[in-house]
C-alpha positions in Angstrom: -50.3 39.5 155.1 -49.4 36.8 152.6 -45.9 38.4 152.2 -45.4 38.3 155.9 -46.4 34.6 156.0 -43.9 33.8 153.2 -41.1 35.7 155.0 -41.7 33.7 158.2 -41.8 30.4 156.3 -38.5 31.3 154.6 -36.9 32.2 157.9 -38.1 28.9 159.4 -36.7 27.0 156.5 -33.3 28.7 156.7 -33.2 28.1 160.5 -33.9 24.4 159.8 -31.0 24.3 157.4 -28.7 25.9 159.9 -29.8 23.5 162.6 -29.1 20.6 160.3 -25.6 21.9 159.4 -24.8 22.3 163.1 -26.1 18.9 163.9 -23.9 17.4 161.1 -20.9 19.3 162.3 -21.4 18.1 165.9 -21.9 14.5 164.8 -18.7 14.7 162.8 -16.8 16.1 165.8 -18.0 13.4 168.1 -17.1 10.7 165.6 -13.6 12.2 165.3 -13.2 12.3 169.0 -14.2 8.7 169.4 -11.6 7.8 166.7 -8.8 9.1 169.0 -7.8 6.1 171.0 -5.3 6.6 173.9 -4.1 3.5 175.7 -2.2 4.2 178.9 0.0 1.8 180.7 0.9 2.2 184.3 3.9 0.0 185.0 7.6 1.0 184.5 6.9 3.7 182.0 5.3 1.3 179.5 2.9 3.5 177.6 1.3 3.6 174.2 0.9 6.9 172.6 -2.5 8.0 171.3 -3.1 6.7 167.8 -4.2 9.3 165.2 -7.6 8.9 163.6 -6.3 8.9 160.1 -3.5 6.4 160.8 -3.8 2.7 160.0 -5.0 0.4 162.8 -2.3 -0.4 165.3 0.1 2.4 164.0 0.9 5.0 166.6 2.8 8.2 166.0 4.9 9.8 168.7 5.5 13.5 168.4 7.2 16.2 170.6 3.8 17.7 171.6 2.1 18.5 174.8 -1.0 16.6 173.5 0.8 13.3 173.5 -1.1 11.1 175.9 1.6 9.3 178.0 1.5 8.6 181.7 4.6 7.4 183.5 5.3 6.6 187.2 8.1 8.4 189.0 10.0 5.2 189.5 10.5 4.9 185.8 13.2 7.7 186.1 15.4 8.0 189.1 15.9 11.8 189.2 17.1 11.6 192.8 20.2 9.5 191.9 20.7 11.7 188.8 21.0 14.8 190.9 23.2 12.9 193.4 25.7 12.0 190.6 26.0 15.7 189.8 26.2 16.8 193.4 29.0 14.4 194.3 31.0 14.9 191.2 30.4 11.4 189.8 30.1 12.8 186.3 32.3 15.4 184.7 30.0 16.8 182.1 26.6 16.4 180.4 27.9 13.7 178.1 29.1 11.6 181.0 25.7 12.1 182.7 23.9 11.0 179.6 25.9 7.8 179.4 25.2 7.0 183.0 21.4 7.5 182.4 21.5 5.2 179.3 23.7 2.6 180.9 21.4 -0.4 181.7 23.7 -1.5 184.5 23.0 1.8 186.3 19.3 1.2 186.3 18.5 4.9 186.3 15.4 4.6 184.1 13.0 2.1 182.6 11.1 4.4 180.2 9.4 2.6 177.3 7.2 5.2 175.5 6.1 2.9 172.7 5.7 -0.2 174.8 7.9 -2.4 172.6 9.6 -4.0 175.6 12.9 -2.1 175.0 14.2 0.7 177.2 14.2 4.0 175.3 17.3 6.3 174.8 17.5 9.5 176.8 19.0 12.6 175.2 20.2 15.7 177.2 19.5 19.0 175.4 20.9 22.1 177.1 19.0 25.4 176.9 20.6 28.6 178.3 18.2 31.2 179.7 20.2 34.1 181.2 21.6 32.9 184.5 19.8 29.6 184.3 20.9 26.5 182.4 18.3 23.9 181.8 18.9 20.3 180.8 15.9 18.8 179.0 15.7 15.1 179.1 14.3 13.8 175.8 13.1 10.1 175.5 13.2 8.6 172.1 10.9 5.6 171.5 13.2 2.7 170.4 10.7 1.5 167.8 10.7 4.8 165.9 14.4 5.7 165.6 13.4 9.2 164.5 15.2 12.3 165.8 12.0 14.3 165.6 9.9 12.0 167.6 10.6 12.4 171.3 8.9 13.0 174.6 10.3 15.4 177.2 10.4 13.4 180.5 12.3 15.7 182.9 14.3 18.8 183.6 17.4 19.7 185.5 17.7 23.4 186.2 21.0 25.2 187.3 20.2 28.7 188.5 23.0 31.0 189.6 21.7 33.4 192.3 24.2 36.2 192.1 22.7 38.0 195.0 23.2 35.2 197.6 26.2 33.6 195.7 24.7 30.1 195.5 23.9 27.8 192.6 20.5 26.2 192.9 20.2 22.8 191.3 16.7 21.5 190.8 15.4 18.4 189.1 11.7 18.0 188.2 9.6 15.6 186.2 7.8 16.6 183.0 4.0 16.6 182.9 4.0 13.1 181.4 4.7 11.8 184.9 2.1 11.2 187.5 2.5 13.7 190.4 5.1 15.8 188.6 3.8 18.9 190.3 4.8 17.7 193.8 8.1 16.0 193.2 11.3 18.1 193.3 14.9 17.2 194.0 17.0 20.3 194.8 20.2 21.5 196.6 22.5 24.4 196.6 26.3 24.9 196.2 28.4 28.0 196.8 29.5 30.2 193.9 31.6 33.3 193.4 30.7 36.0 191.0 33.5 38.0 189.4 32.7 40.6 186.8 29.3 39.0 186.4 30.9 35.6 185.7 30.0 32.6 187.8 32.9 30.8 189.4 32.0 27.6 191.3 34.0 27.3 194.6 33.0 23.8 195.4 35.7 22.2 193.4 33.4 19.8 191.6 34.5 19.3 188.0 31.0 19.2 186.6 30.2 22.8 187.6 33.5 24.0 186.1 32.5 22.5 182.8 28.9 23.9 183.2 30.0 27.5 183.4 33.1 27.3 181.1 32.8 29.1 177.7 31.4 26.5 175.3 28.5 25.8 173.0 25.2 24.4 174.4 25.3 20.7 174.8 23.1 18.5 172.6 23.5 14.8 173.0 23.8 12.4 170.1 21.5 9.4 170.1 22.9 6.2 168.8 20.4 3.3 168.4 21.5 -0.3 168.9 22.3 -2.1 165.7 20.0 -5.1 165.0 21.5 -8.4 166.0 22.7 -10.6 163.2 22.3 -14.4 163.5 25.0 -16.3 161.7 24.2 -19.8 160.8 27.3 -21.9 161.5 27.4 -25.0 159.4 29.1 -28.2 160.3 31.7 -27.6 157.6 32.6 -24.2 159.2 32.2 -22.5 155.9 30.6 -19.0 155.4 28.9 -18.3 153.2 27.5 -21.8 152.8 29.2 -23.8 150.0 32.2 -21.4 149.9 34.7 -24.1 150.9 35.7 -26.9 148.6 36.5 -30.2 150.1 39.5 -32.0 148.7 39.6 -35.6 149.7 43.0 -37.2 149.5 43.0 -40.9 149.1 46.1 -42.7 150.2 46.9 -45.8 148.4 48.6 -48.3 150.5 50.9 -50.9 148.9 50.5 -54.2 150.6 53.7 -56.3 150.8 53.3 -59.9 151.6 56.2 -61.5 153.2 56.2 -65.3 153.3 58.3 -67.1 155.7 59.1 -70.7 155.5 59.8 -73.2 152.8 57.6 -74.0 149.8 57.2 -77.6 149.1 56.4 -78.6 145.6 
């Protein structure tokens, strides 16, 4: 009987220890969850990425990860105009399209992932998947200037349907956009398939480039150089003190001419 009581007491003590461990683990998990702060901005793609718990206060890390907490509005990226440029042959290749998207005068996007007040650069990365070519649109936060830190903001798919002889072009937003599931811009253009090779019959130069033998396109991101303020001094010398001033003094000889007679 005493042995049974001791066994029960021992089991109870062990159960209590397990409960304490579980409680401590739960408390630690809750504390870690509270440390993950995500600030979301709604206007014009201005968003702040979730800060990591172990990062210094105010320091946010942007990574190419589905867990990045960013919310953008569709008007921050004009995919409708982007597809229009392709459809009407306004761009000849991916590089020309990328330049259009990043040209501030075109006003095709206002994405600002890190919320620093500067419009981010968009890179086109081409991925070939059988009869489908996908353009991934990567947004690089201007404050990071890191090729490994980007957020995918959209896709442009080119799918050759060799059965119906049409090319289906479809542009969609990435999950970082509000309502991305319901917004699609698409159209079709005729193609001809010869020996399993796609030939675009529409005559638009972009499609000819798209299906020409070539390596996959990966855009090159060039960040703007910091502006340099030059202090212009009144002596127009740079660097200051570089010029030496030579003062030339002119000595004038005064000649006095006296007219008239001198009386002694």
